[in-house]
N, C-alpha and C positions, 0 to 999 in steps of 0.2 A: 398657248391655249390648246387643250386637247378636246376631243369630241367623245361623246358617250351616246351610243346607239342602243336602244332597248326594245324588248318585246314585253308587253304588259299582260296579255291574256291569250287564251286559245291553246292550240296544240299543233300537231303536224297534220291537221285536217284541212288546212288552207295553205296556199302556196303563193309566193311572189317570184316573178321572173325579173331578174335585173341584168341589163346589158351594160357592160363597162369595158372600155378598151377593146371593143369588137368581140368580147366573150360573153356568152349567155349563161347566167347562173340561175339555178332553181333553189329557192329557200323555203323551208317549211317551219322548222324550229329555230334555225339560226337567224338572228336579226340581219336585215339586209346590209347594215353597216359593217358587217364582218369583212367585206372585201376591201374596206378602207384601212390601210396599214397604220393610220394615225388615230383610229377610233378604237375605244374599248367597247365591246358589246356585252350586254347584260340581259340574261333571261330572268324575268321577275317571278315573284311568288304566285302571280295569277295564271301563269302558264303551266300546263300539264305536260310532263316530259316523258316520252318513250325513249329510253336510253339507246336501245338497238337502232331505232330510227334516227336519232341524233348523229350517231357515228357513221351510219350508212350514208346519210345526207352529206356529212362532212367529206367522206371519202369520194363520193361522186363529184363534188365541187373541187376537190383537190386535183382530180384528173383534168379539170377545166382551168386550173391555174391558181386556185385558192391556196395560199401559203400561211403557215404558222398561225392558223386560226385559234388553236388551243391556248396560245399565249395572249390572245386578245379577247377571250371569252370568259365571262364570269357568270356563275349560276347561283340563284338564290337558294339558300338552304331550306326555305319554306315552300318551295315549289313541290307540287304533288307529282307522284310517279304514275305513269301509264304502264300497266303490265300486259304481257302477251294475252293473258286470259281476259282482260278488259276488251281487247280487240276482237277476240272470238265471241264474247258475249254481245258485243255491238252488232255483229252479223246475225247472231241467233235472235236478238230482239227484233231486228228488221223482218226476219222470216215469220216470227210470231205475230207482228203487226199485220203483215200481208195475209196471214191465215185468219186472224181474228176480225180485222176491219176491212180487208180487201185493198188496203193501201199501206205504203210505208212512208218514212220521212225522207228517205234519200240520203241517209248518213254515209259518210266516207268509210265507215267500218274501221276507223283508226283508234277506237276505244275511248274517244273523248267524252261522250255522254256518260258511259258507265264510270269513268274516273271522276268526273264532277259529281256523279251520284254518290260515290264512295266518300268524296270530300264532304258533301252536304250531310251525309249520314254519320260522319265522324269516324269512319272505319278506314279512311284512306291512309296511305303511307307517303311520307315526304322524303326529300333528299336528305334532310338532317337525320331521319330515322335510319336510312341506308348507311350513313357514314358513322353512326354511333355503334351501340352494341349489336353485332350482327346476329347473335343468337336470339335476342329480343325481337329484332326485325324479322327473323325467320319465323318465329312463333306467330307474329301478327300477320305475316304474309300467308302462312298456312291457314289461319283462321279466316282471312278474307277469301282465299281460294275456296275453302269449304262452304262458305256462305253462298257463293255463286254456284257451286256444284249442287247445293240443296235446291236452288231455284231452277237450275237446268240439269236434270239428272243425267243427261247424255254428255255433259261437258267433261272432257278429259284434259287434265292439267298435269304436265310433268313438273311437279313441285320442286323436286331436288335438282332437276336439270336447269330450271329457271333460276333457282337460288344460286347455283354455281356461277351462272352467267352474270347475275346481278352483283355477286361479290367481286367479279373481275371488273365490271363497269364502275363499281364503287371506287376502286383504286385509280381508274383512269380519270374520273371526274374530280377526285378529291382535291387536286391542286387548283381547280377552277372555282370551287364552292366558297362562298362568303356569306356572312350574315347580311342579307339583302337590305334590311332596314338601315343598319349602320353604314353600309356602303353608299346607299342613296343619300343619306344625311350628309356624309362627308363630301359627296359629289356636288350637292346643292350649296353647301356652306364653305367649301374649301376654295382654292383658286378658281377664278372665273373660267367657265367652260361652256361649250355648246352642248345641249342635251336634246336629243331627238328621240321621241317615243313612237314606236310603230305598233299599230293594231293589226290583228291577224285577219279579221273578217269585216264585212261591210255592215253598216248600221242596221240594215233590214234583216240581218242574221242574229241580231242581239236577242238574248233569251227573254228579256223583258219588253223590248220595243220593236222587235222584228215581226215577221210574218209567222207567228207561232201557230202550230208546232213545227213548221218547216224552218227551223232556226238552228244555230249552234247552241252549246250548253254554257256559254260564258257571256259576259257583257263586253260588247265590241265598241261601245261608245266612249266618249272622252272621260266619263266617270271612272272607267276601269284603270285609268292612269293612276288614280289615287289608290284604289283597292288592289290593283295588280302589281304595284311597285312600292307602295308605302310612301308616296309623295303627297304632302299636304296640298289641299286645293289652292292655297295662297301662292304656291310655287309654280302653278301652271301658267305658262305665258301664251304664246300664239297657238291657235287650234286650226290646223289646215284640213279641209275636206278634199279628198281626192275622188274625182268622178270621171266617167267616160263621156264622150260626146253623144253616146247612145246608152241604152240600158241593157245589162246582161244579168243572167241568173243561171247558176248551176243547180240542177236537181229540181225537185218538186216545189210547188207553192204558187199562189196567185200572182199573176203578172199582167196588170191591166194594159200596158202598151206593147205587149208581145206581138211580134210579126211572124206569122207562120206561113209567109209567102216567099217569093223570090227575093224580096228586099231583106227579109230576115236571114235568108241563106247567104246573101251577098255580104251582110255585116259579119256573119259568122266566119265566112271564108277569108274575107279581106282582113278582118281583125284577128285571125288565128285564134278564135274564141274556143279554146279547149282548156278544161280545168287542169292546172299544174299538178294537183294531187291525184285526181281521179282519172284524167284522160277523157272525161265526158265532155261532149259538146255543150257549150253554153247557149242557152236560149237568148235570143236577141230581140230588141224592140226599140222604139223611139225613146228619146230622152223624156223622163217623167219628172216634171218640176214639182209635182205634189210630193213625191218621195224626197227630192232634194231639199225642199222647204221643211219637210218633216224631220229629216236628218239634221238640219240646221237648228230647228227648235230644241232638239235634244243636246246637240254638241256645242252650239254657239260658235260657229266658224268665224275666225277673224279674216280668213282668205280661202280661196278655192284653187285647186289645181285641176284644169280641164285636160284630160288625156285623150289620145287617139282621134284628134280632130281630122287627121288625114284620111281616116277610113271613110268619111262622108263625102270626100271630094268628087266622087264619080256620080253622085245623085243629082237628078234634075231639080227635085224639090225635097225639102226636109221638114218633117213634122215634129212638133214639140208638144208633149202633153201638158196642158195648162191647169186643168181642174177635173174633178170627178163629179159625175151626176148620178144620183140615185133616185129612181122613179121620176126622172125628168128634172129634178132639182139639184143645184150645186150643193155639195157638202163641204164645209170648211175644215175637215179633218181627214186624217188617214185612218180608215176603218181597222179596228183591232180584229174583228171576226173575219175569218177566211172566206166563209160563204158570202158575206156581204161584199167583201173585196172582189170576189169573182163576179158579182152582179153589176159593179159600177160601169158606167159608160164614160169614156174619156173625151174631154173637150180638147181639140187640137188647134194649134196655130200652125199654118203652113208657110214656110220661108223658102225663097229660091236658093237652089244650090249654086256653088261657085264654079264647078266643072273645070278645075285646073289644079295641078299638083302644088301642094304646099310643103312638101317634105324638106325642101331646102330653105324654108322661111326661118329667119332667126330674130326678126324684129317685128313689132306690130305693123309697121308700114309695109313689110313684105307680104302680108296677108291680103288676099283679094277683099274688096269692100263687102261682098256678100258673106264672106267668112267672118269679117269683123262684126257685121250686123247680127249674125248668129250668136256670137260671144256676148255682145252688148245686150241682146234680148234676154239671155239667161241671167246676166248680172242684174238687170233692172227688175226682173221678176223675183229673184231670190234675195235681192238686196244685200249681197255679199260680193266684194270685189274678187275678180279672177286674177291671181298673181302669176300663175304659170299656164302655158298652153303647150301640150305635147303634140308634135307633128310627125313623129316617127318613134321607133322603139329604142334608138340609141340615146345615151345621155346628152349628146350634142343636139339632138332634135327637140330642143326645148326653148320656148320664148319666155323670158321673164319680163313682166310688165312694170314692176316696181320693187 
């Protein structure tokens, strides 16, 4: 039996830190499963790929011990390409928003939004285009660059220089590229194997269901497994929701349970809450069950993974956001409008802290009763079982319940 680890959507605007065998890896475009020598990693058609970023990321992780990654990586020929000018435009659009509206979105300036815009406008270029007739690719690349230059007169693009680099990248990725749909069909219907699909961003950053407009430009929810990989809905098995024992957010956007006091700072420092991609500090707050239930409505979790429980172990008491009130009345939904979301009052339940280290806990019985109560409280309110509990950053620091 072999394993298949896949990325379904997003780009290198989000990051995952993975600790394995004492080594810490940072992944943005590479699926986290790339460190497993027995797994084949696949970047799906829903992902937008910045080729210089992909190879830069691989080189950084090679220095940390990642080996022979190119032999285990497959790239869909239908994935769209992020160009350097997409990244420049991303920054220019943020400046424009700030000047026109007095606020920006907090984009990572990795070119993700402009690339998905090109995709939706049907002017984007894909991996299959890069690997086909290069003169045709060059013509379409020049046309796309000129379109952006007409929108941003000050935009300077070294067209010939970028094309030269892209031609070199084309030969480097050519051995990795496959027809993604055929590849996935064979993976699903061939010899039995374990297939794990990884999403890039959190549910609240989804372009449709997130805190719009402070979202990413792709669908980060379970539905993107079908659209981002070409997997039929009937082939989706278990859906695991991963959440922290408290709530975090990078960048701008409404955050009802945010803590702007010393507890928020404590969570930030103890949890090392710094964005892997941006280096920005993450805003921190109490766990928000309204958000967790909302994410479950969209994704239909079969089980949950509760991470970073150990960060809370120093607190005397821990609050959990139970419900939102608007004008003194409970509302049974998560508001779509940002202004309304900023007005909600959170109804909290306060639980006692356990005030003891749990970093060496490896079974349910190793956890203090008050920590167990915290976990069961979440399970009861969300009505989804918690399968894993993270009590530290290493792979060994994980309790599996069933």
